[in-house]
Each structure stands twice: as C-alpha cells, then as structure tokens.
C-alpha positions in Angstrom: 27.6 1.8 -19.7 30.9 1.6 -17.8 30.3 3.3 -14.4 33.7 2.9 -12.9 37.0 1.1 -13.4 39.7 1.0 -10.7 42.9 -0.8 -9.9 43.5 -1.8 -6.3 46.9 -2.5 -4.8 47.4 -3.4 -1.2 43.9 -2.3 -0.4 44.2 1.2 -1.9 42.9 2.5 -5.2 45.4 3.7 -7.7 45.2 5.3 -11.1 46.0 3.1 -14.1 45.7 2.8 -17.8 42.2 3.1 -19.3 42.7 0.0 -21.5 41.4 -3.0 -19.7 44.1 -5.3 -20.9 46.9 -3.0 -19.7 45.1 -2.4 -16.4 44.7 -6.2 -15.9 48.4 -6.7 -16.6 49.5 -3.9 -14.3 47.2 -5.2 -11.5 48.6 -8.8 -11.8 52.2 -7.5 -11.8 51.5 -5.5 -8.6 49.6 -8.3 -6.9 46.3 -6.3 -7.1 43.1 -6.5 -9.0 40.9 -4.6 -11.4 37.3 -3.8 -10.5 35.1 -2.8 -13.5 31.5 -1.7 -12.8 28.8 -1.6 -15.5 25.2 -0.6 -15.5 22.8 -2.2 -18.0 25.5 -2.5 -20.7 24.6 -3.1 -24.4 26.1 -6.0 -26.2 28.6 -3.8 -28.0 29.7 -2.2 -24.7 30.2 -5.6 -23.1 32.1 -7.2 -26.0 35.3 -5.4 -25.0 35.0 -6.6 -21.4 34.2 -10.1 -22.5 37.3 -10.2 -24.7 39.7 -8.7 -22.3 38.7 -10.8 -19.3 37.9 -14.1 -21.2 34.4 -14.3 -19.7 32.3 -17.4 -20.5 29.7 -16.8 -23.2 26.9 -18.4 -21.2 27.6 -16.1 -18.3 27.8 -13.2 -20.6 24.4 -14.0 -22.1 22.9 -14.1 -18.6 24.5 -10.8 -17.7 23.2 -9.1 -20.7 19.6 -10.5 -20.7 19.2 -10.3 -16.9 16.0 -11.8 -15.3 18.1 -14.6 -13.7 17.6 -16.5 -10.4 20.3 -16.0 -7.7 23.0 -18.5 -8.5 26.7 -19.4 -8.4 28.4 -20.8 -11.5 32.0 -21.9 -11.8 33.8 -21.6 -15.2 37.4 -22.3 -16.2 38.6 -18.7 -16.0 36.1 -17.0 -13.6 33.3 -17.4 -11.1 29.9 -16.1 -12.0 27.4 -15.0 -9.2 23.9 -13.5 -9.5 22.3 -11.6 -6.7 19.0 -9.8 -6.6 18.9 -6.7 -4.4 15.4 -5.8 -3.2 13.7 -2.5 -2.5 10.3 -1.8 -0.8 8.1 1.2 -1.2 5.7 1.3 1.9 3.4 3.9 0.3 2.5 1.5 -2.6 3.3 -1.8 -0.8 5.4 -2.9 -3.7 8.6 -4.9 -3.7 11.0 -4.2 -6.6 14.0 -6.4 -7.4 17.1 -5.5 -9.4 20.0 -7.7 -10.4 23.7 -7.7 -9.8 26.0 -10.1 -11.8 29.5 -10.6 -10.5 32.4 -12.1 -12.6 35.3 -13.0 -10.3 38.7 -14.0 -11.6 42.2 -14.3 -10.2 42.9 -10.5 -10.6 39.7 -8.9 -11.6 36.1 -8.3 -10.6 33.4 -7.3 -13.2 30.0 -6.2 -11.8 27.0 -5.7 -13.9 24.0 -4.0 -12.4 20.4 -4.0 -13.7 17.8 -1.8 -12.1 17.7 1.5 -10.3 19.6 0.6 -7.1 22.8 2.5 -6.5 24.0 0.0 -3.8 27.2 -0.9 -5.6 28.5 2.7 -5.4 27.9 2.6 -1.6 29.7 -0.8 -1.4 32.7 0.4 -3.4 33.0 3.6 -1.3 32.7 1.6 2.0 35.4 -0.9 0.8 37.8 1.9 -0.1 37.5 3.1 3.5 38.6 -0.4 4.7 41.9 -1.1 3.0 42.6 -4.1 5.2 39.5 -5.9 3.9 40.0 -4.6 0.3 43.6 -6.0 0.5 42.1 -9.5 0.5 41.5 -9.2 -3.2 38.5 -9.9 -5.4 37.0 -12.1 -2.7 36.4 -9.0 -0.5 34.3 -7.4 -3.2 32.1 -10.5 -3.6 31.7 -10.7 0.2 30.9 -7.0 0.6 28.2 -7.0 -2.2 26.6 -10.2 -0.7 26.7 -8.8 2.8 25.2 -5.5 1.8 22.5 -7.2 -0.3 21.5 -9.6 2.5 21.6 -6.9 5.2 19.1 -4.9 3.1 16.9 -8.0 2.9 16.6 -7.8 6.7 15.5 -4.2 6.5 12.9 -5.0 3.9 11.6 -7.9 5.9 11.2 -5.6 8.9 9.3 -3.1 6.8 7.0 -5.9 5.5 6.4 -7.1 9.0 5.3 -3.6 10.1 2.9 -3.2 7.2 1.5 -6.6 7.7 0.8 -5.8 11.3 -1.2 -2.8 10.1 -3.1 -4.9 7.7 -3.8 -7.5 10.4 -5.2 -4.7 12.6 -7.5 -3.6 9.8 -8.8 -7.1 9.2 -9.6 -7.6 12.9 -10.9 -4.1 13.5 -14.3 -3.6 15.2 -15.9 -3.0 11.8 -15.4 -6.7 11.1 -13.0 -7.2 8.3 -12.0 -3.7 7.1 -13.1 -2.1 3.9 -14.2 -3.9 0.7 -10.7 -3.4 -0.7 -9.1 -5.3 2.1 -9.1 -8.6 0.3 -7.3 -7.1 -2.7 -4.7 -5.5 -0.4 -4.1 -8.8 1.3 -3.7 -10.6 -2.1 -1.3 -7.9 -3.4 0.7 -8.1 -0.2 1.0 -11.9 -0.7 2.3 -11.2 -4.3 5.0 -8.9 -2.9 6.1 -11.5 -0.4 6.4 -14.0 -3.3 8.5 -11.5 -5.2 10.7 -11.1 -2.2 11.0 -14.9 -1.8 12.2 -15.2 -5.4 15.2 -13.1 -4.5 16.1 -14.6 -1.1 15.2 -18.3 -1.4 17.5 -19.4 -4.3 20.4 -17.5 -2.7 20.7 -20.0 0.2 22.7 -22.6 -1.8 25.2 -20.2 -3.3 25.9 -18.7 0.2 26.3 -22.1 1.7 28.9 -23.0 -1.0 30.8 -19.8 -0.5 30.8 -20.5 3.3 32.2 -24.0 2.7 29.0 -25.7 4.0 27.5 -26.9 0.8 25.7 -30.2 0.5 26.5 -33.1 -1.9 28.2 -31.9 -5.1 28.4 -28.4 -3.7 30.9 -29.2 -0.9 34.0 -28.7 -3.1 36.1 -25.6 -2.6 34.9 -22.7 -4.8 37.7 -21.5 -7.0 38.8 -17.8 -7.0 37.4 -17.5 -3.4 39.9 -17.3 -0.6 39.3 -20.0 2.0 39.9 -17.6 4.8 36.7 -15.8 3.7 34.5 -18.8 4.6 33.6 -17.6 8.1 32.5 -14.3 6.6 30.3 -15.9 4.0 28.9 -18.2 6.7 27.9 -15.1 8.6 26.1 -13.8 5.5 24.5 -17.2 5.1 23.2 -17.1 8.7 21.6 -13.7 8.1 20.1 -15.0 4.9 18.6 -17.9 6.9 17.0 -15.4 9.2 15.5 -13.6 6.2 14.1 -16.8 4.7 12.6 -17.8 8.0 11.0 -14.4 8.3 9.7 -14.6 4.7 8.2 -18.0 5.4 6.5 -16.6 8.5 5.2 -13.6 6.7 3.8 -15.8 3.9 2.0 -18.1 6.4 0.7 -15.2 8.4 -0.7 -13.4 5.4 -2.4 -16.6 4.2 -4.0 -16.9 7.7 -5.1 -13.3 7.6 -6.7 -13.8 4.1 -8.5 -16.9 5.4 -9.7 -15.0 8.5 -10.9 -12.1 6.3 -12.9 -14.4 4.0 -14.4 -16.2 7.1 -15.4 -12.8 8.5 -16.9 -11.8 5.2 -18.9 -15.1 5.1 -20.1 -14.6 8.7 -21.1 -11.0 7.8 -23.1 -12.2 4.8 -24.8 -14.9 6.9 -25.8 -12.1 9.4 -27.2 -10.0 6.6 -29.2 -12.9 5.2 -30.7 -13.6 8.6 -31.7 -10.0 9.0 -33.2 -10.0 5.5 -35.1 -13.2 6.3 -36.4 -11.9 9.6 -37.7 -8.7 8.0 -39.2 -10.7 5.2 -41.0 -12.9 7.7 -42.3 -9.9 9.5 -43.6 -8.5 6.3 -45.3 -11.7 5.4 -47.8 -11.7 8.3 -49.6 -8.5 7.5 -49.4 -9.3 3.8 -51.1 -12.7 4.4 -53.9 -11.2 6.6 -54.5 -8.3 4.2 -54.6 -10.8 1.3 -57.2 -12.9 3.0 -59.5 -9.9 3.6 -59.0 -8.7 0.1 -60.6 -11.8 -1.5 -64.2 -10.2 -1.4 -66.1 -13.1 0.0 -69.5 -12.4 1.6 -69.0 -14.6 4.6 -65.8 -13.3 6.2 -65.2 -13.5 10.0 -66.4 -10.3 11.6 -66.8 -8.6 8.2 -69.8 -6.5 9.3 -68.5 -5.7 12.8 -67.8 -2.1 13.3 -64.5 -2.8 15.1 -63.3 -5.3 12.4 -60.8 -2.9 10.8 -59.0 -1.7 14.0 -59.1 -5.3 15.3 -57.3 -6.7 12.3 -54.8 -3.8 12.4 -54.2 -4.5 16.1 -53.7 -8.2 15.4 -51.1 -7.4 12.8 -49.3 -5.1 15.2 -49.3 -7.8 18.0 -48.0 -10.4 15.7 -45.3 -8.1 14.4 -44.2 -7.3 17.9 -44.1 -11.0 18.9 -42.0 -11.8 15.8 -39.7 -8.9 16.4 -39.1 -9.9 20.0 -38.5 -13.5 18.9 -35.9 -12.5 16.2 -34.3 -10.1 18.6 -33.9 -12.8 21.2 -32.2 -15.0 18.7 -29.9 -12.2 17.6 -31.3 -12.1 14.0 -32.0 -8.4 14.3 
C-alpha cells in the first residue's frame, strides 16, 4: 500500500496533486522532487508507480518479490538500490532482516519497504527537520536511509557482542561447559551472525560506489547521485566497514567458543569414563575372590579354618582401600 507521498521544494514539504504524473511535473517545474513510500505493495498497486516513473521492469520485479541481496543497479531512467535493515531480539537471540528498495530518479524517490520495521517514517521525519540537507534533492533521501540503516547495524553488533560475552561466560563457568543446551545455543547464535552478515557484507561494494571509491568497473560516477554527497557516503562506508569487521570478529569468536565447549565436553566424558573404569576395577577384585571361593572345591586354601571368612573379607577391604588410594592419587576418582 502507499504509505506516504510528498513533494519537496527547497527542503520543505508542500501539498500537491494526488496524481503521480501531475506531482512529478509540478516537482520538476519547481526544482524539487517527489518522494513516494510504499509498504509491501501488490502488483496492481505498483503498476501505477511503475508507469508514472518509468521504472525498469527488472527492478520492479525485484521490488515486488523481495528476498534480494543488498545491491546497487543503474538503469537508463533511475538508480535502484536494495538495503536490508536488521533487528535483534535479545530475549530470543534472533536476528530479523527486512528490505528497503529505493528507486532514485532526477526528480523522484520511490521507496518500497518489506518487513515490520518502521525506520523509513523516522528517516522521513528527521529529514523534514533538516531542510538544508533535504534541499540537496533525492540524493539526500538515499543517504539518510543508508546512514540510518548502517547506524542501526552498529547497535545490533553491540547487542550481539554483549550476548556473546554472556554465552562465553556460561561456557567457561565453573560447572565446565554450561548446561546440555549450551551447544545448541552457540550454534543458533552462529546462525544469527550469518543472517546478520548477509545484510552487511554485500552492502560494502554499493557504499564504495556511492562514495566514489569503487574498484574496477565500479569506479565510474553513479548517475542521479550528487557528487558533493561522496564524502557523506564514504562516512557511511567507514561505519559499514566497522560493522563488517565486528561481524567477522563475532563469527570467529563464536566458532572458538563452540570448539572450546566441544573440547570441554570431550574432557568431561573422558573424566567420567575414568571414574567408571576405576569403580569397575574396584568391583572386580571382590567379585574375583568371591568367584574363586564359590567354585565348591574340596581343597581350597584355609577352607576349614575358622577365621577364613573374616580373613577373606578383610583381604577384600584392604585391596579396595589400596585401589581407591591409587585411583585417587591419579585423580581418577
């Protein structure tokens, strides 16, 4: 559905015609731009926008189907960018990613949002409070959305770091490895980091292009983006680099924690097996002696001696004590 549609002239929002074509013509005549915001539009709802702004069919298909990687595509009449805002729920340790598609033209911006995030409303409100920036045209909208998205990445990375420290403390706690559910928690945490990386990693190249620091074929100037905005996009790119480095560090750390937990579990199992073996060896001594005296032979040592029974019991007890002390000294018990 269409969430909002506004005409911006000189950094200020003004009322205009509801028809997209008339609004675009009015914005171009006044040197402003139109900003149309949509949330999970249907194909029928998006057809009108596609026709009025001459959007490329491949970009339109991506915007309708969603589930895209962050990217930046240049078409004849518009620029198409995909961003993936991320949210994190500490109670469930789950990372959720939405999608924002941005069509940028000479006098228009069309944003398509998928997911529950309401970040675009916040960005629009903040921009409307900064007319000087909004007066830079559609480029300011693209920058503001990218900046807000990447800044929230930093917040999510900080929350993940905090939760990972708690998980690390659990693994290295005195009870040697935490509960039996610790391994599943570590693995789930690694999956959340992977989901986070899918949003942040591919965005590095588009941000470098927008900042004018692309590599190879991506060094050319990006159309529909004001060259004066390059330093701002480079700042966003620097923040994104920090996020990606943080994500890499988190991924390596959680892998090390998982390895440490599995090693602790293996050591614990070895300790248990040693204890079981020690107790089995202690049980074998009286079993062997009792088995020998239970064979009912006539000629058994000290068989008719009145102290035979207590002597055998005493021998068993002495051997058990000796074995116990030996195993205890070797830390098997």
